[in-house]
C-alpha positions as semicolon CSV with decimal commas, in nm:
position;residue;x (nm);y (nm);z (nm)
1;M;14,954;-2,169;-7,299
2;N;15,164;-1,936;-7,517
3;K;15,150;-1,923;-7,896
4;K;15,455;-2,147;-7,934
5;D;15,292;-2,420;-7,723
6;L;14,959;-2,377;-7,904
7;K;15,120;-2,422;-8,244
8;L;15,320;-2,722;-8,123
9;A;15,000;-2,880;-7,990
10;A;14,831;-2,810;-8,325
11;R;15,109;-2,983;-8,518
12;K;15,087;-3,284;-8,287
13;S;14,711;-3,298;-8,337
14;L;14,753;-3,283;-8,714
15;K;15,023;-3,550;-8,725
16;G;14,908;-3,813;-8,972
17;K;14,600;-3,602;-9,054
18;W;14,745;-3,328;-9,273
19;R;14,621;-3,485;-9,594
20;N;14,268;-3,560;-9,472
21;S;14,228;-3,219;-9,310
22;S;14,341;-3,049;-9,630
23;V;14,105;-3,260;-9,841
24;V;13,811;-3,166;-9,617
25;F;13,903;-2,800;-9,654
26;L;13,925;-2,842;-10,033
27;V;13,585;-3,016;-10,045
28;R;13,431;-2,713;-9,877
29;M;13,608;-2,480;-10,120
30;V;13,488;-2,676;-10,421
31;I;13,127;-2,680;-10,298
32;I;13,134;-2,304;-10,230
33;T;13,288;-2,241;-10,574
34;I;13,010;-2,441;-10,737
35;C;12,752;-2,248;-10,533
36;L;12,897;-1,914;-10,644
37;F;12,898;-2,031;-11,005
38;I;12,530;-2,124;-10,979
39;M;12,449;-1,788;-10,818
40;R;12,611;-1,594;-11,101
41;N;12,464;-1,802;-11,382
42;T;12,116;-1,899;-11,265
43;K;11,807;-1,720;-11,392
44;Y;11,619;-1,807;-11,076
45;Q;11,687;-1,572;-10,783
46;F;11,574;-1,828;-10,525
47;L;11,835;-2,080;-10,641
48;G;12,095;-1,805;-10,633
49;I;12,021;-1,727;-10,266
50;I;12,028;-2,094;-10,168
51;S;12,352;-2,164;-10,350
52;S;12,536;-1,851;-10,238
53;F;12,451;-1,845;-9,868
54;L;12,225;-2,118;-9,734
55;I;12,451;-2,404;-9,839
56;P;12,797;-2,259;-9,757
57;S;12,694;-2,141;-9,409
58;P;12,653;-2,486;-9,246
59;L;12,973;-2,596;-9,420
60;S;13,164;-2,318;-9,245
61;I;13,031;-2,432;-8,907
62;G;13,107;-2,793;-8,997
63;L;13,466;-2,710;-9,089
64;Y;13,522;-2,560;-8,744
65;G;13,365;-2,867;-8,584
66;Y;13,593;-3,093;-8,785
67;Y;13,907;-2,908;-8,675
68;L;13,779;-2,893;-8,318
69;S;13,760;-3,273;-8,315
70;I;14,115;-3,295;-8,451
71;S;14,243;-3,058;-8,184
72;R;14,085;-3,276;-7,914
73;G;14,237;-3,595;-8,050
74;K;13,895;-3,735;-8,134
75;F;13,809;-3,940;-8,439
76;S;13,717;-3,679;-8,697
77;R;13,495;-3,809;-8,974
78;D;13,509;-3,637;-9,313
79;M;13,129;-3,625;-9,312
80;Q;13,145;-3,410;-8,999
81;L;13,170;-3,121;-9,243
82;F;12,799;-3,168;-9,319
83;E;12,668;-3,225;-8,966
84;P;12,555;-2,861;-8,910
85;F;12,284;-2,922;-9,170
86;I;12,112;-3,100;-8,879
87;F;12,083;-2,764;-8,699
88;F;12,053;-2,581;-9,031
89;W;11,881;-2,256;-8,933
90;N;12,103;-2,204;-8,631
91;S;12,406;-2,235;-8,859
92;V;12,268;-2,003;-9,125
93;T;12,156;-1,732;-8,881
94;L;12,487;-1,749;-8,693
95;V;12,695;-1,699;-9,009
96;F;12,456;-1,426;-9,130
97;F;12,452;-1,218;-8,811
98;R;12,825;-1,259;-8,758
99;F;12,886;-1,131;-9,111
100;I;12,644;-0,839;-9,065
101;K;12,806;-0,730;-8,737
102;I;13,158;-0,742;-8,880
103;F;13,053;-0,575;-9,207
104;F;12,876;-0,276;-9,051
105;H;13,150;-0,219;-8,795
106;S;13,402;-0,229;-9,079
107;L;13,208;0,047;-9,254
108;L;13,281;0,275;-8,957
109;F;13,652;0,205;-8,980
110;I;13,882;-0,093;-9,031
111;V;13,980;-0,124;-8,664
112;P;13,623;-0,162;-8,523
113;G;13,563;-0,434;-8,780
114;I;13,877;-0,620;-8,674
115;I;13,781;-0,591;-8,306
116;V;13,433;-0,732;-8,369
117;R;13,582;-1,011;-8,580
118;Y;13,791;-1,122;-8,284
119;E;13,501;-1,077;-8,040
120;L;13,293;-1,320;-8,244
121;S;13,576;-1,554;-8,342
122;M;13,475;-1,833;-8,100
123;A;13,107;-1,844;-8,199
124;Y;13,150;-2,129;-8,450
125;F;13,328;-2,342;-8,190
126;I;13,065;-2,261;-7,926
127;I;12,776;-2,368;-8,147
128;N;12,956;-2,692;-8,234
129;D;12,978;-2,767;-7,861
130;N;12,616;-2,653;-7,811
131;P;12,422;-2,727;-8,133
132;G;12,089;-2,627;-7,979
133;L;12,215;-2,281;-7,886
134;K;12,055;-1,991;-8,069
135;A;12,278;-1,788;-8,296
136;K;12,249;-1,466;-8,097
137;N;12,343;-1,657;-7,781
138;A;12,652;-1,809;-7,942
139;L;12,760;-1,463;-8,057
140;K;12,705;-1,315;-7,713
141;A;12,893;-1,601;-7,546
142;S;13,186;-1,549;-7,784
143;K;13,191;-1,176;-7,711
144;I;13,202;-1,236;-7,335
145;L;13,461;-1,513;-7,366
146;M;13,693;-1,302;-7,584
147;K;13,665;-0,987;-7,375
148;K;14,025;-1,016;-7,251
149;H;14,165;-1,244;-7,521
150;K;14,126;-1,051;-7,848
151;Y;14,482;-0,918;-7,858
152;E;14,617;-1,256;-7,752
153;L;14,448;-1,430;-8,045
154;F;14,559;-1,149;-8,277
155;L;14,924;-1,213;-8,187
156;I;14,880;-1,587;-8,237
157;E;14,734;-1,538;-8,583
158;M;15,000;-1,283;-8,678
159;S;15,262;-1,552;-8,610
160;F;15,121;-1,733;-8,916
161;I;15,194;-1,444;-9,151
162;H;15,488;-1,624;-9,315
163;L;15,265;-1,922;-9,398
164;F;15,003;-1,687;-9,539
165;L;15,266;-1,533;-9,766
166;L;15,388;-1,881;-9,862
167;S;15,033;-1,971;-9,964
168;I;15,022;-1,667;-10,191
169;A;15,367;-1,743;-10,332
170;T;15,258;-2,099;-10,420
171;L;14,942;-1,965;-10,591
172;G;14,720;-2,116;-10,324
173;L;14,867;-2,467;-10,331
174;F;14,974;-2,439;-9,967
175;W;14,648;-2,272;-9,861
176;P;14,461;-2,585;-9,736
177;F;14,758;-2,682;-9,516
178;F;14,792;-2,326;-9,385
179;K;14,421;-2,301;-9,300
180;S;14,418;-2,644;-9,135
181;Y;14,714;-2,546;-8,917
182;L;14,560;-2,208;-8,831
183;L;14,213;-2,339;-8,746
184;V;14,339;-2,628;-8,534
185;T;14,555;-2,379;-8,342
186;R;14,251;-2,157;-8,297
187;A;14,049;-2,457;-8,178
188;I;14,312;-2,540;-7,915
189;F;14,311;-2,175;-7,807
190;Y;13,931;-2,200;-7,767
191;D;13,969;-2,506;-7,545
192;T;14,220;-2,325;-7,323
193;I;13,978;-2,040;-7,250
194;K;13,630;-2,190;-7,288
195;N;13,604;-2,287;-6,921
196;E;13,612;-1,920;-6,825
197;I;13,239;-1,915;-6,897
198;I;12,969;-2,168;-6,817
199;L;12,609;-2,195;-6,928
200;V;12,368;-2,172;-6,640
201;S;11,999;-2,255;-6,674
202;D;11,779;-1,970;-6,554
203;I;11,539;-2,166;-6,332
204;K;11,308;-1,869;-6,278
205;N;11,246;-1,844;-6,652
206;K;11,278;-2,211;-6,738
207;S;10,967;-2,205;-6,955
208;K;11,135;-1,946;-7,178
209;N;11,440;-2,165;-7,229
210;N;11,646;-1,889;-7,069
211;Y;12,018;-1,916;-7,008
212;K;12,283;-1,707;-6,840
213;I;12,657;-1,696;-6,881
214;L;12,859;-1,705;-6,563
215;H;13,202;-1,557;-6,616
216;K;13,430;-1,727;-6,368
217;K;13,674;-1,439;-6,337
218;N;13,435;-1,167;-6,226
219;K;13,135;-1,377;-6,119
220;N;12,897;-1,160;-6,320
221;Y;12,591;-1,310;-6,487
222;H;12,509;-1,219;-6,842
223;D;12,157;-1,313;-6,946
224;Y;12,145;-1,467;-7,292
225;N;11,797;-1,341;-7,368
226;N;11,850;-0,979;-7,270
């Protein structure tokens, strides 16, 4: 599916849902803004940590889950934004390690940071499909899945540059609609490539809850717990 078809599919998925999807995005923004305000004004360091990272992290995962449901034509509940609090530590560790990997690669140079960002871009979708999956496993699965699709996703996202500029020109008023459109398109892209890998239970190490990724194109196994 080319970028034109992906974006058309995204618009069809969002038909009649633009307002709700934008409101859900705004709810997340408001909560994160409140959390940042608390972090900067609280005298208690513990509350600052909770408000600045522990609360926004599951919301980020939940936002991806919400848009994933929209892209699949499923009934997407507004409260789906908060569902990752059920697998709270998985969500927090996933967001944390993804940020750390992108941040330290960006310190080397901008390009390595961009490459890692695209390598790990499917991790939030993967953990929504597999809530029990450990964070490091979701990151590894995303890296394997995106091995030959990084540039493809880059071109898709670059086709949204005019909407990004429009969001800036409207002082952010168009931003929720832009992000909804972008993330639903990304979710559809995920669904078009996700079947290239499958989770396979490692029977020999079943007691360790071991899993492998079988990449359908080259038939190579990648052990999650290596």
